[in-house]
Structures are given as structure tokens and as C-alpha cells.
KEBAKOL-147455 format. One line per field, with one value per residue (C-alpha): residue number from 0; residue in one letter; chain; z, y, x. Coordinates in steps of 0.1 Angstrom, whole numbers, plus 5000, padded with zeros to 4 digits. Layout:
k: [NUM,...];
r: [A,...];
c: [A,...];
zz: [Z,...];
yy: [Y,...];
xx: [X,...];
// end
This chain:
k: [0,1,2,3,4,5,6,7,8,9,10,11,12,13,14,15,16,17,18,19,20,21,22,23,24,25,26,27,28,29,30,31,32,33,34,35,36,37,38,39,40,41,42,43,44,45,46,47,48,49,50,51,52,53,54,55,56,57,58,59,60,61,62,63,64,65,66,67,68,69,70,71,72,73,74,75,76,77,78,79,80,81,82,83,84,85,86,87,88,89,90,91,92,93,94,95,96,97,98,99,100,101,102,103,104,105,106,107,108,109,110,111,112,113,114,115,116,117,118,119,120,121,122,123,124,125,126,127,128,129,130,131,132,133,134,135,136,137,138,139,140,141,142,143,144,145,146,147,148,149,150,151,152,153,154,155,156,157,158,159,160,161,162,163,164,165,166,167,168,169,170,171,172,173,174,175,176,177,178,179,180,181,182,183,184,185,186,187,188,189,190,191,192,193,194,195,196,197,198,199,200,201,202,203,204,205,206,207,208,209,210,211,212,213,214,215,216,217,218,219,220,221,222,223,224,225,226,227,228,229,230,231,232,233,234,235,236,237,238,239,240,241,242,243,244,245,246,247,248,249,250,251,252,253,254,255,256,257,258,259,260,261,262,263,264,265,266,267,268,269,270,271,272,273,274,275,276,277,278,279,280,281,282,283,284,285,286,287,288,289,290,291,292,293,294,295,296,297,298,299,300,301,302,303,304,305,306,307,308,309,310,311,312,313,314,315,316,317,318,319,320,321,322,323,324,325,326,327,328,329,330,331,332,333,334,335,336,337,338,339,340,341,342,343,344,345,346,347,348,349,350,351,352,353,354,355,356,357,358,359,360,361,362,363,364,365,366,367,368,369,370,371,372,373,374,375,376,377,378,379,380,381,382,383,384,385,386,387,388,389,390,391,392,393,394,395,396,397,398,399,400,401,402,403,404,405,406,407,408,409,410,411,412,413,414,415,416,417,418,419,420,421,422,423,424,425,426,427,428,429,430,431,432,433,434,435,436,437,438,439,440,441,442,443,444,445,446,447,448,449,450,451,452,453,454,455,456,457,458,459,460,461,462];
r: [M,N,S,L,K,G,R,L,T,I,A,A,V,V,A,T,I,V,V,V,A,L,C,G,G,L,L,Y,G,L,I,E,D,D,L,E,D,Q,F,D,R,S,L,I,E,R,A,R,A,Q,T,A,L,V,E,F,D,D,E,G,L,Q,F,E,W,L,H,S,E,Q,L,E,E,T,R,D,V,L,P,R,Y,F,Q,V,R,R,L,D,G,R,L,L,T,S,S,R,G,L,P,D,A,E,F,D,F,P,K,L,S,P,G,S,A,Q,H,I,S,D,V,K,L,P,G,G,K,P,G,R,A,I,T,A,L,F,E,P,K,Q,D,D,E,A,E,G,E,A,P,P,L,L,I,I,V,A,E,P,T,D,E,M,H,E,T,L,Q,S,I,R,V,L,I,G,L,A,G,L,I,G,I,G,F,S,V,L,L,L,R,L,I,L,W,R,E,L,K,P,M,D,Q,L,A,A,R,I,A,A,V,D,E,S,S,F,G,S,A,I,E,I,D,R,A,P,A,E,L,K,P,V,I,T,Q,L,N,A,M,L,A,R,V,D,D,T,L,R,R,E,Q,E,F,T,A,G,A,A,H,E,L,R,T,P,L,A,G,I,R,A,Q,L,E,L,A,L,S,R,D,R,T,P,E,Q,H,R,D,F,A,A,Q,C,L,E,I,S,L,Q,M,Q,A,L,V,E,N,L,L,T,L,A,R,S,G,T,G,S,D,S,R,E,P,V,N,V,R,E,L,L,R,D,A,F,K,P,F,A,G,R,T,E,Q,R,G,V,K,V,E,W,E,I,A,G,E,D,T,I,T,T,N,R,H,A,L,H,L,V,A,S,N,L,L,E,N,A,A,N,Y,V,D,D,G,G,R,I,E,I,S,A,E,V,G,A,G,G,L,K,L,E,V,A,N,T,G,C,N,L,D,P,A,Q,S,E,R,V,F,E,P,F,W,R,A,D,E,V,R,T,G,G,Q,A,H,A,G,L,G,L,A,I,C,R,R,M,A,R,T,A,G,G,Q,L,S,V,R,I,D,G,R,R,F,A,A,T,L,T,I,P,A];
c: [A,A,A,A,A,A,A,A,A,A,A,A,A,A,A,A,A,A,A,A,A,A,A,A,A,A,A,A,A,A,A,A,A,A,A,A,A,A,A,A,A,A,A,A,A,A,A,A,A,A,A,A,A,A,A,A,A,A,A,A,A,A,A,A,A,A,A,A,A,A,A,A,A,A,A,A,A,A,A,A,A,A,A,A,A,A,A,A,A,A,A,A,A,A,A,A,A,A,A,A,A,A,A,A,A,A,A,A,A,A,A,A,A,A,A,A,A,A,A,A,A,A,A,A,A,A,A,A,A,A,A,A,A,A,A,A,A,A,A,A,A,A,A,A,A,A,A,A,A,A,A,A,A,A,A,A,A,A,A,A,A,A,A,A,A,A,A,A,A,A,A,A,A,A,A,A,A,A,A,A,A,A,A,A,A,A,A,A,A,A,A,A,A,A,A,A,A,A,A,A,A,A,A,A,A,A,A,A,A,A,A,A,A,A,A,A,A,A,A,A,A,A,A,A,A,A,A,A,A,A,A,A,A,A,A,A,A,A,A,A,A,A,A,A,A,A,A,A,A,A,A,A,A,A,A,A,A,A,A,A,A,A,A,A,A,A,A,A,A,A,A,A,A,A,A,A,A,A,A,A,A,A,A,A,A,A,A,A,A,A,A,A,A,A,A,A,A,A,A,A,A,A,A,A,A,A,A,A,A,A,A,A,A,A,A,A,A,A,A,A,A,A,A,A,A,A,A,A,A,A,A,A,A,A,A,A,A,A,A,A,A,A,A,A,A,A,A,A,A,A,A,A,A,A,A,A,A,A,A,A,A,A,A,A,A,A,A,A,A,A,A,A,A,A,A,A,A,A,A,A,A,A,A,A,A,A,A,A,A,A,A,A,A,A,A,A,A,A,A,A,A,A,A,A,A,A,A,A,A,A,A,A,A,A,A,A,A,A,A,A,A,A,A,A,A,A,A,A,A,A,A,A,A,A,A,A,A,A,A,A,A,A,A,A,A,A,A,A,A,A,A,A,A,A,A,A,A,A,A,A,A,A,A];
zz: [6061,6029,6041,6027,6059,6080,6060,6060,6097,6105,6082,6098,6133,6127,6110,6139,6165,6146,6143,6180,6190,6170,6181,6217,6215,6199,6225,6254,6239,6236,6272,6285,6267,6281,6316,6314,6299,6328,6353,6337,6337,6374,6380,6361,6382,6415,6404,6395,6429,6447,6429,6440,6476,6470,6474,6473,6497,6515,6537,6507,6496,6516,6515,6529,6538,6562,6582,6584,6599,6590,6553,6551,6565,6540,6511,6488,6487,6490,6470,6488,6470,6460,6461,6454,6440,6426,6390,6400,6417,6453,6474,6491,6506,6502,6514,6542,6518,6495,6517,6497,6482,6458,6443,6405,6393,6356,6341,6319,6283,6271,6262,6278,6308,6320,6317,6328,6330,6350,6382,6411,6444,6479,6487,6450,6442,6406,6400,6376,6382,6366,6368,6360,6358,6376,6391,6426,6433,6442,6469,6462,6492,6480,6470,6439,6414,6424,6414,6390,6407,6399,6413,6412,6419,6419,6424,6426,6396,6412,6412,6374,6367,6386,6366,6334,6345,6351,6317,6301,6318,6308,6272,6271,6284,6260,6231,6241,6244,6211,6194,6208,6196,6162,6158,6166,6143,6116,6117,6115,6085,6067,6073,6057,6029,6019,6020,5982,5978,5999,5978,5947,5960,5969,5934,5918,5940,5929,5892,5873,5838,5840,5849,5827,5805,5835,5845,5880,5897,5931,5949,5958,5942,5946,5916,5921,5919,5889,5863,5879,5877,5841,5832,5850,5832,5799,5808,5817,5784,5766,5786,5779,5742,5742,5759,5736,5706,5721,5725,5690,5677,5695,5684,5648,5649,5662,5636,5608,5620,5626,5588,5574,5603,5596,5559,5568,5591,5565,5539,5564,5574,5538,5530,5559,5553,5528,5508,5482,5452,5454,5430,5454,5484,5465,5457,5494,5504,5478,5492,5527,5517,5501,5532,5553,5533,5538,5575,5575,5557,5582,5612,5598,5593,5628,5641,5619,5633,5669,5664,5643,5660,5685,5662,5653,5645,5623,5593,5562,5526,5506,5467,5464,5427,5433,5465,5447,5417,5440,5461,5430,5416,5435,5420,5385,5371,5388,5374,5339,5338,5347,5321,5346,5334,5358,5355,5371,5379,5400,5401,5420,5437,5440,5477,5510,5545,5565,5579,5550,5565,5575,5541,5522,5542,5537,5500,5497,5515,5495,5462,5473,5484,5450,5432,5451,5447,5413,5388,5358,5330,5355,5364,5391,5395,5414,5419,5441,5446,5465,5474,5501,5518,5520,5503,5490,5477,5463,5453,5436,5420,5402,5410,5445,5458,5492,5504,5512,5548,5552,5544,5580,5587,5563,5589,5614,5619,5604,5590,5555,5533,5514,5482,5479,5482,5451,5446,5457,5475,5511,5529,5566,5567,5582,5554,5559,5597,5594,5569,5592,5621,5600,5584,5618,5625,5593,5607,5583,5580,5559,5547,5521,5497,5478,5447,5431,5422,5427,5460,5467,5496,5503,5524,5534,5552,5561,5552];
yy: [2336,2329,2337,2370,2374,2369,2394,2420,2415,2419,2449,2466,2458,2472,2503,2507,2504,2530,2554,2549,2554,2586,2599,2590,2606,2637,2640,2635,2660,2686,2679,2682,2714,2728,2718,2733,2764,2767,2760,2787,2813,2805,2812,2844,2855,2846,2866,2896,2894,2892,2922,2943,2937,2954,2992,3018,3048,3072,3044,3022,2989,2977,2941,2941,2904,2910,2933,2910,2876,2866,2875,2853,2824,2828,2804,2818,2851,2842,2814,2786,2791,2826,2850,2886,2895,2924,2924,2912,2882,2893,2878,2904,2882,2848,2825,2800,2772,2787,2804,2791,2819,2794,2783,2777,2799,2805,2831,2859,2861,2895,2917,2894,2904,2868,2832,2800,2766,2734,2735,2713,2725,2718,2681,2672,2678,2686,2721,2749,2785,2819,2847,2881,2917,2943,2978,2983,3007,3041,3063,3100,3110,3086,3100,3088,3060,3026,2999,2972,2938,2901,2881,2843,2822,2784,2757,2719,2700,2665,2670,2679,2649,2626,2641,2634,2598,2592,2606,2583,2553,2564,2570,2537,2517,2536,2527,2490,2488,2506,2482,2453,2464,2474,2439,2423,2447,2442,2404,2408,2432,2410,2379,2398,2414,2385,2361,2363,2349,2319,2315,2317,2290,2268,2272,2264,2234,2222,2224,2191,2178,2180,2218,2233,2249,2267,2301,2310,2337,2353,2374,2409,2402,2433,2451,2438,2401,2406,2405,2373,2357,2369,2353,2321,2318,2324,2296,2272,2280,2272,2240,2230,2237,2217,2187,2188,2189,2161,2139,2147,2139,2106,2097,2106,2088,2056,2059,2063,2035,2011,2010,1997,1973,1959,1956,1937,1914,1907,1899,1875,1858,1854,1839,1814,1804,1777,1765,1791,1791,1808,1835,1842,1845,1869,1890,1890,1900,1928,1941,1939,1957,1984,1988,1988,2016,2036,2031,2040,2073,2080,2073,2095,2123,2119,2121,2152,2168,2161,2174,2205,2237,2221,2215,2236,2273,2275,2297,2296,2310,2288,2289,2290,2279,2248,2239,2241,2220,2194,2192,2187,2158,2130,2142,2151,2116,2114,2147,2140,2107,2124,2152,2179,2212,2226,2264,2279,2316,2324,2361,2383,2370,2333,2332,2338,2333,2309,2275,2251,2220,2237,2255,2222,2203,2230,2232,2194,2191,2219,2204,2170,2184,2200,2169,2147,2169,2185,2172,2151,2174,2203,2228,2234,2269,2274,2310,2324,2360,2367,2403,2427,2420,2382,2352,2348,2314,2303,2268,2265,2238,2234,2207,2220,2210,2227,2255,2288,2285,2254,2272,2271,2236,2222,2230,2207,2173,2144,2167,2156,2163,2131,2148,2160,2126,2111,2075,2050,2076,2073,2106,2112,2150,2159,2177,2213,2209,2201,2230,2256,2245,2243,2277,2292,2274,2291,2325,2327,2324,2300,2308,2293,2309,2292,2308,2286,2253,2268,2260,2283,2280,2310,2310,2343,2345,2381,2389];
xx: [1412,1393,1358,1344,1324,1354,1375,1348,1342,1380,1383,1352,1363,1398,1382,1358,1386,1407,1376,1366,1403,1406,1372,1379,1414,1400,1371,1396,1419,1390,1380,1415,1421,1388,1396,1431,1416,1391,1419,1441,1411,1407,1444,1441,1410,1428,1459,1437,1419,1453,1467,1437,1448,1482,1485,1514,1510,1532,1545,1553,1539,1510,1496,1462,1461,1490,1469,1439,1444,1408,1414,1445,1426,1398,1406,1379,1396,1433,1450,1466,1499,1510,1541,1547,1581,1600,1611,1645,1630,1634,1605,1583,1556,1541,1514,1520,1519,1546,1572,1601,1621,1637,1604,1608,1580,1573,1595,1581,1593,1606,1577,1550,1528,1519,1530,1513,1530,1531,1551,1560,1545,1560,1559,1563,1527,1519,1505,1500,1512,1508,1533,1518,1533,1511,1514,1500,1472,1487,1474,1470,1493,1521,1553,1570,1558,1546,1572,1559,1557,1552,1524,1527,1496,1497,1471,1475,1462,1457,1419,1419,1441,1418,1389,1408,1416,1379,1371,1396,1382,1347,1357,1375,1345,1322,1345,1347,1309,1305,1330,1312,1278,1293,1307,1273,1255,1280,1277,1239,1243,1267,1245,1216,1234,1255,1225,1221,1257,1247,1216,1237,1261,1231,1217,1251,1254,1220,1228,1231,1228,1190,1190,1216,1189,1173,1184,1197,1175,1182,1157,1169,1203,1227,1239,1274,1261,1240,1269,1281,1246,1243,1276,1268,1235,1253,1279,1251,1234,1267,1272,1236,1241,1274,1258,1228,1252,1273,1242,1231,1265,1267,1232,1240,1273,1257,1229,1254,1276,1246,1236,1270,1274,1240,1250,1282,1262,1236,1263,1281,1249,1240,1274,1271,1235,1245,1275,1286,1309,1343,1329,1300,1323,1344,1313,1303,1339,1339,1306,1319,1351,1330,1310,1342,1357,1326,1328,1364,1357,1329,1352,1379,1354,1342,1378,1384,1353,1362,1398,1389,1398,1422,1452,1482,1477,1508,1507,1528,1527,1502,1498,1461,1460,1481,1462,1428,1440,1455,1423,1401,1421,1403,1369,1379,1373,1338,1327,1340,1320,1288,1293,1298,1313,1339,1346,1378,1384,1414,1423,1448,1479,1486,1499,1483,1497,1473,1471,1478,1462,1430,1426,1433,1407,1381,1387,1386,1353,1337,1348,1337,1303,1299,1310,1285,1255,1259,1233,1244,1255,1254,1281,1307,1320,1353,1364,1391,1404,1436,1445,1454,1421,1429,1413,1377,1369,1336,1326,1291,1272,1238,1213,1205,1170,1173,1151,1170,1156,1177,1210,1222,1212,1237,1264,1248,1265,1245,1218,1207,1177,1167,1160,1197,1212,1226,1217,1243,1265,1272,1271,1272,1265,1298,1316,1303,1303,1340,1345,1331,1352,1384,1376,1378,1410,1423,1411,1382,1345,1324,1288,1264,1239,1211,1198,1172,1189,1223,1242,1272,1296,1319,1351,1367,1401,1413,1449];
// end
């Protein structure tokens, strides 16, 4: 059974049955002991009353009930079943109901004065008997010492057993009624106390893409459910943020692709508007090819951004000096033509163990970003330090027109400030977004700092 209510109900019913059974058994045991104790006290009192009717005089032992027929017939005074015996077991006298000399009476243990136990009375009736040691009353004229005797008094226990049977029935009925009421009350309590869970399930079922940003609130939510609600709200907030970013990413990608597609269409329409010379067609084809290459670069960046953080997490020794030199080669000619001064500062060890692909991609994008936005005749600073603490790589360039408050926005896909775009260069605003994700893949963090017209991106990878 997977229902929490069902499980709790079954567990509570089982616990209730066990508790009721234990309590009923304990109560019955106490009542049984009390009835047996009262029964035994009654036997003791009857035995004492019987011994008071035995006397030793000059004629020997005298049993008063033998000299009074009326006394023997009085049940309130004489027990129905009794015997008087000598210590050797020889029967001296008995009641009419227990004349059997072979009656198996309770035997005294050495050193004890009385003993009570269950016995079988004539006719197979269950009973309980006491055997007590006593000394008869001695008359002043009696010669010699009165011999010690045994008094055996027995009573049937059928009435007590019937009483106990009635008590068992009453306790059983009371237990069943109590269990029934407990189950009904428990179901009511569970329905009331688990109602917040039903409300939570209903709220979760009502969540759709239009309500991810709204928090789930449950009235009178128990303390055990509050952490679940908190985590659900946090998850919904993350889902809402992911959906928002996905929508922004899709809109940005569509916007970026629309411009080169419109350019290709315009070139083709212009080429087909009238007859053109072969040279003009070659110009149109060259322009379309340039736009296609820009589109290809954009699509590759989009794929890289989509796959970043989901690739291999393999690590290997990487020569940082060689990797940076190799990553800068594609941009060296461009910076040289624009008169940009490139300053290198690589200190410490040359090798670090990390994800080679991720580090190369981050370094390439940082260097490309610096080469794209550095001002003509400006400066690019490339510094790296490899040591016991890991790698710290900083790529900085002059010519920055961003405000320091915009430093975090540079990591948003497709975000661009118009004043930082270099004329004639195609830029989709994906480089630093890719860098941050790939930096995390490499086990590091990427941050930027803007000091006046200097833009610096810093990559740190712990050892």
C-alpha cells in the first residue's frame, strides 16, 4: 500500500490493538490476582474459624461440630469441604462433602505453616484448598500436651471462574469498541492533519508554464512540510529562470540569424533584378560567402554554448604557455595591422592538470574578445601565473567604453552595448557566456573588472 494515510492507519490500528491487548491483559491479570487473593483470604478465615472449634481436654480431642447437629448444617459457620488430620496424614474427621481419606490435599513444605493450591473436589469440580498447621485449644484439666494437627479447607472455584469469564468477555467487548472508535477518530485526525499535503498536491498539479514564477503557499502547513514547500518554490524559481533564459536565447538567436539571412536575400534579389556581368555576380557571391561564414561562426557558437558544461570532464597535464601562444595565433595578424601592442607575462610553472578543451576554448574566446574590442594603437595584456594554488589567467585590453555597472551583463548571451562594437565586425555576444560555462567545466571561475577604459577578464582554476 503506497498511500500514506493507509500506512498510518494500519500502523496506528496495529499499535492500538497491541496497546489494548496489553492493557486488557494487564487489567485482567490484576483482577484475577485480586479475586484469587480474596478467595484465599476467605479460605484462611474459614480455616481459622474451624480450628477454633477444636479443643483438647482430659478426654482427648473434641470437635464441637460433632456434638451439634445444627452447627454442622450451618454453612456460614462450617465449610462445605474440610478435613482434620494428624501430622502423619491420618484422617480424624471431615465434612460430609469430603469424606474421602484419599483426598489429594495440598502438602506443607518443610518449615511452612500453611499452603494453598488448586485441587480437584469430588465429582471432578475445580477447587482451591488450604492446608494449615494448628494446635487445638487445651483445657486446664487436660493431661499432657495437645498434638499439632492439620486443617484442610476447600471451596469450589466455579463461581470465580464464571466471574473471570464474564470479565474477559467485557474486556474483549470494551477493547473492540475502543479499537473501532480509535480507527474512526484516527481517520478523522489523519484527514484533518494530512489535508495540507492534499492542498500541496493540488497546487503542484495546477502549476504550468504561466505560474512558474509564483510561490506555493499552504495555509497551516506543518513544520515537516515547510522544507518541502521551500525546496519546491526554489525549484520552480530555477525552472522559471531556465525557461526565461531559454526564451531569451531563442529570441536572440532568431534575431542574430535574421540579419545575415536578410543580407543574403537582398544580395540575391539584387543579383536577379536584371542582367549582371560575371564580375558583378562574383562580387555578389563573395558577399554572400562572407555573410554565410558569419552565419556559420554564429551557429558554431550557439552549438558550443548549448553543449558547454555537458561534455567530458577528463583532465590532463596542459602546458599553459604553449596553449596561450597557440590560442592567440589567429588574432596576431589583426592586432599587428591595427598597431596594437601585446604584452605577455607568464610566471611560475608551465603545466597544470585541467580540461584541455575547456581551457583552450576559454582562452581563445578571451583573446578574441580582447582583439575585437581593443582600440587602434591600444594595448592587450596577457598574464598567467601557474603555481601550487592553480592557474590565474588575466586578459585585458584598452579601449573599453562600458560602465562598471555593466560588468556582469557581458556574460548574458546576445547582450551587446552598441558603443563597444567595432565597425564592420560581426559579434553575437556569445563569447563571454561560453567562457563562463566552459570555465566551470574546467573547474574554475571567470570574472571581469572594468577600470576606466580598461577591460580585464580573470580566469582562476584551483589546483
